[in-house]
C-alpha positions as CSV (number, residue, x, y, z in Angstrom):
1,P,27.5,15.8,14.9
2,A,30.4,17.5,13.2
3,A,30.2,21.1,12.2
4,R,29.6,22.0,8.6
5,A,32.0,24.2,6.6
6,D,30.2,27.3,7.7
7,G,30.5,26.3,11.3
8,V,26.9,25.4,12.0
9,I,26.6,22.4,14.3
10,P,23.5,20.3,13.6
11,I,21.1,19.8,16.5
12,K,21.0,16.3,18.0
13,E,17.4,15.3,17.7
14,V,15.7,13.8,20.7
15,F,13.2,11.3,19.6
16,E,12.0,10.2,23.1
17,P,13.0,11.2,26.6
18,Q,14.6,8.4,28.6
19,G,13.2,7.3,31.9
20,S,9.8,6.8,33.4
21,F,7.2,9.5,33.8
22,D,4.0,9.6,35.8
23,P,1.1,9.7,33.3
24,K,-0.9,11.8,35.8
25,I,1.7,14.6,35.4
26,Y,3.3,14.0,32.0
27,G,2.0,13.4,28.5
28,K,3.7,12.6,25.2
29,V,3.9,15.0,22.3
30,A,5.3,14.7,18.8
31,V,6.7,17.1,16.3
32,V,6.9,16.0,12.6
33,Q,10.0,17.0,10.7
34,W,9.0,16.2,7.1
35,N,10.4,17.2,3.8
36,Q,8.4,16.9,0.6
37,N,10.0,14.9,-2.1
38,I,9.6,17.5,-4.9
39,P,9.2,21.3,-5.0
40,T,5.6,22.6,-5.2
41,P,4.7,22.9,-8.9
42,V,3.5,26.3,-10.1
43,D,1.5,27.5,-13.2
44,V,-0.8,24.5,-12.7
45,S,-4.5,23.8,-12.7
46,K,-6.5,23.5,-9.5
47,E,-6.9,19.8,-10.2
48,V,-3.1,19.3,-10.4
49,A,-2.6,21.3,-7.2
50,E,-5.3,19.3,-5.4
51,D,-3.6,16.0,-6.5
52,F,-0.3,17.4,-5.1
53,K,-1.9,18.3,-1.8
54,R,-3.7,14.9,-1.6
55,K,-0.3,13.1,-1.9
56,N,1.1,15.3,0.8
57,R,-1.8,14.6,3.1
58,E,-1.4,10.9,2.6
59,E,2.3,11.0,3.2
60,V,2.3,13.0,6.4
61,T,-0.6,10.8,7.7
62,G,2.0,8.0,8.0
63,Y,4.1,10.1,10.3
64,I,1.1,11.2,12.3
65,R,-0.1,7.6,12.7
66,T,3.4,6.5,13.9
67,A,3.4,9.4,16.5
68,A,0.0,8.3,17.8
69,Q,1.0,4.7,18.0
70,K,3.9,5.7,20.1
71,G,1.5,7.4,22.5
72,A,1.6,11.1,21.4
73,K,-1.5,13.0,22.4
74,L,-0.5,16.2,20.6
75,V,1.1,16.2,17.1
76,I,2.5,19.3,15.4
77,T,3.2,19.3,11.6
78,P,5.2,21.9,9.6
79,E,4.2,25.3,8.3
80,F,2.6,25.0,4.9
81,G,3.1,21.3,5.2
82,I,0.3,20.4,2.8
83,V,1.4,23.0,0.2
84,G,5.1,23.5,0.6
85,Y,7.0,26.1,-1.3
86,P,8.2,26.1,-4.9
87,S,11.9,26.4,-5.8
88,F,13.0,29.1,-8.2
89,P,16.8,28.8,-8.6
90,P,19.1,30.5,-8.8
91,G,18.3,33.0,-6.1
92,P,18.4,33.8,-2.4
93,P,16.4,31.6,0.0
94,E,13.6,34.1,0.3
95,D,12.9,33.6,-3.4
96,D,12.1,29.9,-2.9
97,M,8.5,30.7,-2.3
98,F,5.4,31.6,-4.3
99,R,6.0,34.8,-6.3
100,N,2.5,36.2,-6.5
101,R,-1.2,35.4,-5.8
102,A,-1.5,33.7,-9.2
103,D,1.1,31.1,-8.2
104,I,-0.6,30.1,-5.0
105,A,-4.2,30.5,-6.1
106,P,-4.7,26.8,-7.1
107,Y,-3.6,25.7,-3.7
108,V,-5.7,27.8,-1.3
109,E,-8.8,26.5,0.3
110,P,-11.4,27.6,2.9
111,V,-12.0,26.5,6.4
112,P,-13.7,24.1,6.6
113,G,-12.3,22.6,3.4
114,T,-10.8,19.4,2.0
115,T,-7.7,19.5,4.1
116,T,-9.4,20.3,7.4
117,R,-12.1,17.7,6.9
118,Y,-9.5,15.1,6.1
119,F,-7.4,15.8,9.2
120,S,-10.5,16.2,11.4
121,Q,-11.4,12.6,10.6
122,L,-7.8,11.5,11.3
123,A,-7.6,13.3,14.6
124,K,-10.9,11.8,15.7
125,E,-9.8,8.3,14.6
126,L,-6.6,8.5,16.5
127,G,-8.0,10.4,19.5
128,I,-5.3,13.2,19.4
129,Y,-4.9,16.9,19.1
130,L,-3.4,17.7,15.7
131,H,-2.0,20.9,14.2
132,V,-1.9,21.2,10.4
133,G,-0.5,24.0,8.2
134,F,-1.8,24.9,4.8
135,A,-2.8,27.8,2.5
136,E,-6.2,29.3,3.4
137,V,-8.5,31.6,1.5
138,N,-11.2,33.7,3.2
139,P,-14.1,33.4,0.7
140,A,-15.6,36.7,2.0
141,T,-12.6,38.8,1.3
142,D,-10.5,36.7,-1.1
143,E,-7.5,37.1,1.1
144,Y,-4.9,34.3,1.3
145,F,-3.3,33.3,4.6
146,N,-0.5,31.0,5.9
147,T,-2.7,29.1,8.4
148,V,-2.5,26.4,11.1
149,V,-5.6,24.8,12.5
150,A,-5.7,22.9,15.8
151,I,-8.1,19.9,15.8
152,D,-9.2,18.2,19.0
153,P,-9.7,14.4,19.6
154,E,-13.4,14.8,18.7
155,G,-12.4,16.1,15.2
156,Q,-13.4,19.6,16.0
157,I,-11.4,22.7,15.0
158,V,-10.6,24.4,18.3
159,A,-8.3,27.1,17.0
160,K,-7.2,28.7,13.7
161,F,-4.1,30.9,13.6
162,R,-3.0,33.0,10.6
163,K,0.7,33.9,10.4
164,M,1.1,37.4,11.6
165,N,4.7,38.3,10.7
166,L,5.2,37.4,7.0
167,F,8.8,36.6,6.0
168,G,10.7,37.9,3.0
169,K,8.4,38.2,0.0
170,E,5.4,36.4,1.5
171,D,3.5,39.7,1.4
172,H,3.4,39.4,-2.4
173,F,0.9,36.5,-2.1
174,L,-0.4,36.4,1.5
175,S,-2.2,38.7,3.9
176,A,-1.0,38.9,7.5
177,G,-3.1,37.5,10.3
178,K,-4.4,39.9,12.8
179,E,-4.4,38.3,16.2
180,P,-2.8,35.6,18.5
181,V,-4.8,32.5,19.2
182,T,-5.0,30.2,22.2
183,Y,-7.0,27.2,23.2
184,Q,-7.3,24.9,26.2
185,G,-5.8,21.5,25.4
186,I,-4.7,18.4,27.2
187,F,-1.5,20.1,28.3
188,G,-3.0,23.4,29.4
189,K,-3.3,26.7,27.6
190,V,-1.8,26.4,24.1
191,G,-0.6,29.3,21.9
192,I,0.2,29.0,18.2
193,V,2.9,30.7,16.1
194,I,4.2,30.1,12.6
195,C,7.9,30.4,11.7
196,S,9.0,34.1,12.0
197,D,6.2,34.9,14.5
198,I,8.6,33.4,17.1
199,Y,10.7,36.5,17.2
200,S,8.0,39.2,17.0
201,S,6.7,41.0,20.0
202,N,3.2,40.5,18.7
203,P,2.2,37.7,19.2
204,M,4.9,36.7,21.7
205,D,4.1,39.4,24.3
206,H,0.5,38.5,24.1
207,Y,1.3,34.8,24.9
208,K,3.5,35.8,27.8
209,Q,0.8,37.9,29.3
210,S,-1.7,35.1,28.7
211,K,0.4,32.7,30.7
212,I,0.3,29.9,28.2
213,D,1.7,26.5,29.1
214,V,2.7,25.5,25.6
215,L,3.7,27.4,22.4
216,T,3.5,25.4,19.2
217,L,5.7,26.4,16.3
218,S,5.0,25.2,12.8
219,T,7.8,26.2,10.6
220,S,9.5,25.8,7.3
221,W,12.9,26.9,8.6
222,D,15.1,25.3,6.0
223,A,18.6,26.7,6.9
224,Y,19.8,23.9,9.2
225,N,19.5,24.9,12.9
226,S,20.0,28.6,12.2
227,G,16.8,29.4,14.1
228,F,17.6,27.4,17.2
229,S,18.6,30.5,19.2
230,A,15.3,32.1,18.3
231,F,13.4,29.0,19.4
232,T,15.2,28.8,22.8
233,Q,14.8,32.6,23.3
234,G,11.1,32.2,22.5
235,A,10.7,29.6,25.2
236,L,12.3,32.0,27.7
237,W,10.2,34.9,26.4
238,V,6.9,33.2,27.0
239,A,8.0,31.1,29.9
240,A,6.5,28.0,28.3
241,Y,7.4,24.8,26.4
242,V,8.0,25.4,22.7
243,L,7.3,22.5,20.4
């Protein structure tokens, strides 16, 4: 593709590798690139927020089903995919997020909760591993987190990762996660990161030392392919596939 005015050249997306692959050695994975149709509404009731999340769950389900129909056994969805970020123009990109805890409060939910139960049923129905990003609340501490859960083909949550390295003003409404997370999946040992975790020594050094096979990256990186160098360097850092 042609370069933009600022010189950024879009990444050519690879939808499926060409050729034949021995199923005893290789398996198919899918990453969902998905943009919500409207910005996340703020200053709304919990009921309005839940309806917004419901629509997002239903929309992304179509992409997940398509991936599974094409043979994917592991499907990764974006950071905060069920919640999204509001838009507060004019302002720099880091302002296009929740401003405070009150903004995000209607959207947070525990684990297990409505979103994890919904996708647990879907993962079991499709027989896949599924990663889902949403806004979590810890009922015991009332802390809010940017969270990804990994669900196995039996519909069980096998890992829960909370974003450790918050970006921009995320610390105005989120708490940082404390530890890296791995689980043993169909493609070996899997580590999880969210967005800006990819260029932070913790958790990246941990994953390198853990000798993971796959690193999954759920992200809302909205500035074209400006993060691509971080993604490729991340793969070299941990010596693993990055999805």
